[in-house]
C-alpha positions, -999 to 999 in steps of 0.1 A, spaced: 365 -76 367 352 -44 380 381 -28 398 359 -6 420 339 -36 432 367 -61 436 395 -41 452 393 -16 480 415 2 506 412 -17 539 417 16 558 383 27 545 366 -1 565 387 6 596 379 43 594 342 37 590 341 13 619 358 39 641 335 67 629 305 46 639 321 35 672 328 72 682 293 83 669 309 108 645 284 98 618 257 113 640 275 146 646 278 158 610 256 162 579 264 140 549 285 166 531 306 174 561 310 137 568 321 130 533 347 158 536 357 144 570 363 109 555 384 123 527 405 142 552 410 112 574 419 89 544 444 115 531 463 111 563 465 73 561 486 50 539 468 26 516 463 -11 520 445 -26 491 427 -59 495 401 -80 476 386 -98 505 384 -88 542 390 -124 552 426 -119 538 433 -93 564 418 -114 592 438 -145 584 471 -132 569 478 -101 589 496 -103 623 476 -89 652 503 -63 659 499 -49 624 461 -47 628 465 -28 661 490 -4 645 465 2 616 437 9 641 460 34 659 468 52 627 430 55 620 423 69 655 451 95 651 439 105 617 403 109 630 415 130 659 434 153 635 404 157 612 382 165 642 406 192 653 407 206 618 369 208 616 367 224 651 392 251 640 373 258 608 340 261 627 356 284 653 367 306 624 332 309 610 
């Protein structure tokens, strides 16, 4: 078993989906985007899974909606942080 291939944090997928949905991946260079992702993930809990199908079938819809809300909030905070840092430059 390769731990890094078999197990991952489901919030990573939710975050990446939301980043693409909001077009944030087009706004920043790769280095800034990597820092941005770290900032977002550091504001979220972890939810480790092996297979995404597990989340689809075994998580209540209410939980999924709450998770998506946490991701949106963390992304908003990270965007505000980046805006403040760029304003200081």
